[in-house]
N, C-alpha and C positions, 0 to 999 in steps of 0.2 A: 504494500500500499504506500510505502513512503521511499520508493526507489529513486524519486526524482526530486530535484531541489524545490521544485514549485509545489509538489505535494508535501514536502516537509515543512515549507513556510506555510501552506495552508492549514496544516494541522497544528504547527507551532502556535498560530493565532486562533484559528477556527474552534479548537475545543474549548479554551477559556472564553472565548467570545460566546460561543453557543449557550454555555451554562449561565453566563452573566445575562444573555437575553431571557433565558428561562426564569431567572431570578426576577427580572423586570416584569415579566408577564404575571407570575404568581403575586408580586407585591403590588402592582398597580391596577389589575383587573378589579373593578367595581370597588375602587379604594374608599369612595364616599359612603358605602354602606357599612354599618347603619348611620343614618344621619342623627346621632346622638353622642352625647359626651361620654365616651367610654372610659370607666374605671378613672385613673388620674388625670385623663384628659380635662376633667372638670377643673383642674388647678392649671396645668400647664398651657392649654389653649388660651383661656382667659387671661393669665398672667402674660403671655406672649403678646396677646392684643393690647393690653394696657402698656407694656413695655413700648410697643410701636407707637402708641399714642401719647405717651407722658415721659418715657424714658425710665420708668420705674414700675414696679408691680404695685397695682392700685387694688382697693376693695371694692367689693360689688354689694348691691342689696340683698336682702335675704331671698334665698331660692331663685337664683338668676338663671338657671339653666333652661327652664321652659321658654322664656323670652329669647335668650341667646340663640338657642337652637331655631327658633322660629325666625330669626333674622333681626331682631332688636339687639344689635351687639354692642351698641353704645351707652349702655346703662351704667357703666361703671362710675365711680366718684373719683376724688382726687385724694382722698386719704389713703395712706401707704399700707399695704398688706405685708405681714410677716411671712417671708418666704425662707425656706431652709436649703435651698440649692443654688449654687451660683447662676448667673444669668445666661451663660453662652448657649446652652441647649435651648432655652426659651427665645433667645434671639434667632436662632436657626429655625425654629418652628414659626417665628415672625416673618421670616422671609417668604415662606409659603402663603401666610396670611396676606402679605403685601401684594402677592401675585394675584392670588385667586380671590382674595376677600375673606373676611371671617364668617360671612354667611354660608360659604361653600365648605362642606366637610372635606372635600378633597384638599382644600388649602390647609385644613388643620393637619393633614397627615403626609402631604407630598414630601416635606423635608426628611422625615424619618423614613419614608419608602426609599428615596434617593440614597440615604446613608446605608440602607440594607443592601441595595444594588451594588453600590461600590464597594462594600465590605465583601460581597462575593467575588468580585474581581480581585481585590487584595488578598484574599484567601488563595486564589489562584497563583497570584504573584508570590507570596510567601511559600507556597508548597513548590513551585517551581525552583525557587532559590534554595531550598532545603534539600530537594530531592533530585534535582536536575532531570526531571522528567515531565513532559507535557502531559503523558497519561495520567500520572499522579495529581499533577495540577488541576487537570479537568475533573478527576474524580472528587478532590477535595472541594473545589468550587461547586460541583454538582450536589454534593451532600448538604453544603451550606445552603444552597439554592432551594432545596425541596424540604428541609427540616422545618416543622411547624413552629419551633420556638423562635427561629430566626424570622420566619413569615409573618408571625403575629406581632412580634416587637417592630416589624417594619411597617405595619398597617394600622398602628395606633400612635397617637401623638404623645409618647412618653419620652423621657430623656435617655433611657439605658441604650438605645440604638446609637446615639452619638458617642456616648461613653466607650461603647464597643469599638465603633470606628476609629477613634483617635487612639484607643489603646493598641489596636491593630497596626496602625500606622507607626506607633512607637516601637513595637515589635519588630517590624520590617527594618526600622532605622537602626535599631541595635544590631540586628543581623548583618546589616550592610556595614556598620562600623567595626564589626568583628574581623572581616576580612581587611577592611582598610587599614585599621590599626596595626594588624599583624604585619602587612607590608611595609608601613612607615617604620615599624620597630626593626624589621630586618634590614631596611635600607639604613637606618641610623647605625646600627651594630656593624654593618659592613664598613662604614666610612670612619668608625672611631676605634681606638684601640683600647681604652679603657672602659670595660664593662662592669665596674663595680656595681654602680647604681642604676645604669640604664638611663634613658632619656625621659624628659617631661614632654610628651607629645601634645602640642597645642592644636595643630591643624587636624581636628578630628570632625568634620562637619556633619557626619551623620550621627555623632554623638550629641552634637548641638540640636540636631533635627528630632532626636529622640526625646530630649528635654522639651523642646517646643510640642511635640505631639502629646506627651504626658502632661505638660501644662494645659494643653486644650482639653484633655481628659478631665483634669481636676477642675477646670472651669464649668464643666457640666455637672459633675457630681465629685464630691469629695474623695469618694472611693477610687477615682484615678490616682490619688496620692499613693495608694497601696502598690500600684503598678510602677510609679516613679522611684519609690523606695526600693522595691525588690529588684528592678532592673538595674537601679544604681549599684546596689551590691553585686549583682551578677557581672556587671562590666568590670568592676574591680577584681573580682576573682578570676575572670578571664584574662585580664591584664597581668595579674601575678602568675598565673600558669603559663601564659605566653613568655614571659621573661624567663621563668624557670626553664622552659624547654630550649629557649635561645642561648642560655648558658649565662645569664646575668648573676654576678656573683651574690649581692644581696637583693635578690629578686623580690622578696616579701616586703622588706623595708623600703626599698626603692618604690615599689608599688604604693605602698600606703603613705609615704611621706614625700614623694616626688611626683608621681602621676596622679595619685589620689585626689589631692587638692585642685589639681588642674581639671580633672574630670568633673569634680564638683562644680567649679566655676563655669564649665561648659554646659551644664545642664540645669542646676538648681535655680540660678538667677533668671534664665529664660523662662523656665517653668513658672516661677514666681510672678515674672513681668506679665505672662500671658493671663495668668489668673487675675491679677489686679486689673488689666486691661479689659477684661470681660465686665467688670464693675464701672466701666466709664459712664454709663447712664445714671447710675447712682451718684457718682461725684459730679457730674455735669448739671444735675438738676438738685433742687432743693427739697423735694417732697418724699424722698425715699424713707423706708423705715429706719428710725433711729439716725436719720441724716443729721439732725441737729442736737442729737443727745448731749454731747460735750458742752454744748452752749447754754444748757439749762442749769440753773443755780444749783450748785453743789456737785456736779458730775465731772467737772474738768479735773484732770490729774494734778496732783500736787508734787512738790519735792523735785527729785532728780528728773522726772519725766515730764515736768510742767512745759518744757519747751517744745513738745510734740504739737504739730498743728492740731487744732479742734477737730478738723475733718477726719483726720486719721485717728484720732482718739474715738470718735463716733464710729468709724468703720471697724476698729478693733473690738469695740464692745459688740458690735453687731456680730462679728465673727464667733466671738465668745458665746453669745447667745445661741447661735446656730449650733456650736459645737455641744452646748448644754443640752440643747433640744434632742440632738441625735443620740447621745448617750443615754437619755432619759426616755427614749421612746419605747414603750412597753405595752401600748394600747393592744387589748386582744382584738384579732381579726379572724373571721371564719376561714380565710385562704393564706394565713401567715404559715411559713414553712421553715422550720429549724435548718440551718445550713448543713448539718449532719445528714439530713434527708434529701439534699439536692441530688446527690448522685444516684439515688434510687427512684427519683421522679414520682415521690409519693404524694405531693400536694402542689400540682400546678395551679395557677391563678385563673379563676374565671373573671374575666374583663367585662363580660356582658351577657345578659340574658333576658329575652323578652318572648312570652309564649302565650297562646291563646288557641281554642278549639283543637287541641291535641297536636299541634305544631309549634315549634319554637326556634328562634334564632339564638346563637350563642357564639361567644369568642372566648376560647380558652387557650391559654399560653402553654400548651402541651407540646413538647417536643415529640418528634418521630420516635416511638419508643425503641425501635430496632437500632436506628443511628445512635440515640442517647446511650442505652445500655452498652452497645457494642463500644462506643467511645470511652466510656468508663472502664470496661474490661481492658481495652487498648491502652488507656492510661496506665493501669496496674501493671500490664505486661512491660510497657516502656520503662517503668520504675525499676523492675527487675532488670531489664537490659541495661539501663545506665548504671545500676549500681554494680553489676558484674563486668561489663565491658567498657565503660566509660565513654558511651558513644554520645558525643556533644550534642549532636542535633536532638536526641531524645531528651537530654537534660534541659535544653533550651526550651523546647515545647512544654516540658512539665513546669518550668519556671513561670510560664504564662499562666498555667492552669492554677498553680500554687498562689500566685499574686493575686488572683480573681476570687478564690475560695477561701484559703486557709485563714486570712484576716477575720472573715466573718465568723469563724468558729470561736473566737474569743468573746463574742457578744450573743451567747445562747438565749439570753432573755429579752433581747430586743425584737421588736415586730419587723420581720424581713420576709421576703417572698422569693418564691422559686425564680421567677423571671429576671432577678438580679443576676442569675448565672450566664445571662446572655453576654456579659462583658469577657467571660473567658470561654465561650462556646467555640469560637474559632480555633483555639488551641486544642480543644477536645478533638474537633474535626481534623486538624493537622495530625494529632496523634493517632486517630484511627487510620488516616491514610498513610501514615508511616507503617502500621501493621499489615495494611493492605499490600504495601510495596514488599514487605517482607513475605507475604504469603505467595505474591505474584512470582517472586524470585528474580533471577538474572538471566542472562543469555548463557552464562556458564553452568547454570543448573541443569540436571537431566531433563530431558524433553518430557517425560512422563510426570515428573514433579511439576514442572511448570504448567502442564496441561490441566492437572489437578487443581492447581492453585488458581488458575484463570476460571475453570468451572465453578469453583467454589465462590469466587469473588463475583462472577457473573450473576450467580443465583442469589447472593446478598444484595448486590446493588438492584436488581430487578425487584426483590422483596421490598427493599427501602423505598423505591418509586411507587409501588403498589400501595403500600402502608400510607404513604403521603397522600395519595390520591384519595384513599378511604378517609382520612382525617381532615382533608383539606376544607370540606364543608363547615366543620366546627371550629376551623381556625379564621373563617372569613365571614362569619355572620349570616350564612344562608339559611333560609326559612325551611325547617327540616321537620319530619314527623318524629313524634316522640320515641317510638320504638327504634328507629335508626339512631337517634342520639344516644339511647341507652346502650346501643351496641358498642358505643365508644368508651364505656365505663369499664375498663380492664381491671382497675383497682379501686378499692372503696373511696380513696381520697381524689379520684378523678371526677366525682359527682359535683 
């Protein structure tokens, strides 16, 4: 099939483009249905609309949703609303509102849909970089394209899809920096005789790009900071191991005391700058929540910090209030899911349900169970492979999974949901793709072994597509008979 350069080029681009187009169809088809504020759209859509109009999130009168959905979208006031997530994700939603208008439910969701489509293309890019295979890149993108968790989060105006997109960009940037920094290190060592400490590499544009991407993620949700911290530690470890392999005498101390501070300056300041820039509307206006807190009598800092401008004192107070809200959030919710249960897919989130006369329409953020459980099993196998053989690609993928999941385990009493796992789903997909690649084998394997692997994976992929087709109606709000809906309740927590 690939005997000519033209065919090779068509396959090189055609496979990833095809699964990206499939993702676009599954995410954009009938995007405006239901014309109702689904789950936390009740916050983010209206907050985004007031951001567009005022520059800050404003309050609404009691029970504003019926009027908003019917087209009366300008009923908000000027009093500020207390919001607990940074503004960037809402500004991105506001772009869709600016184009389509707040009366159109497509406008509410188009930005998250586009983010989900781009994420599928980026999964293809990451897979090709990791595995050097167009086939595996196409499989990875295809699995992401048809998975229900990714589809649902791309069809509702929540923030988590933007978080996932920027985290994925940061992951790719760190991957690019890994190769770039190694080449720079080798070039420096070749031109210097003293290898005691090694160099301080300042020209690491991909590391800077990673800081930018993780800063954008943190400007959507604070959980982006987990990825910034974990991948910062990862890059330090990679730098240390690269110096040891290259023969740098004091490879550990040289990394910590010489390269470490440089890497910090290349990532953290840009991430912080991006985060602060996302609050431009709050700083540029006077109506935001706690905007003038420090100016009120008795609130301004005294003593050694009295020199800090009042605007920044107010901003800091707001951030502390957000932090206190997050760590204290433990309001019971019928669809909350302990992070320990996420790998088992025990309690997916029901975003929408409306039924009458024996029919109902629902949207549930349920992943394709075959893809999800296979991905969890693959992650366990990759952990074993990494521990035994030190295969860096597997460790790198697992770092992304750990950054998105492990920090939540330290807050077992908090009210959290299964759909938060979208932030690390691309890495689960990449892990599953890695195992698929192992099963498919290489050209050097016996033909019988390869044929068995191909047949097994063909059955798996066809089954995954068929299961997605079966679940697609309950991911997209189609009007369905109740018996058909009940056939999708494979576990008690799925109801």
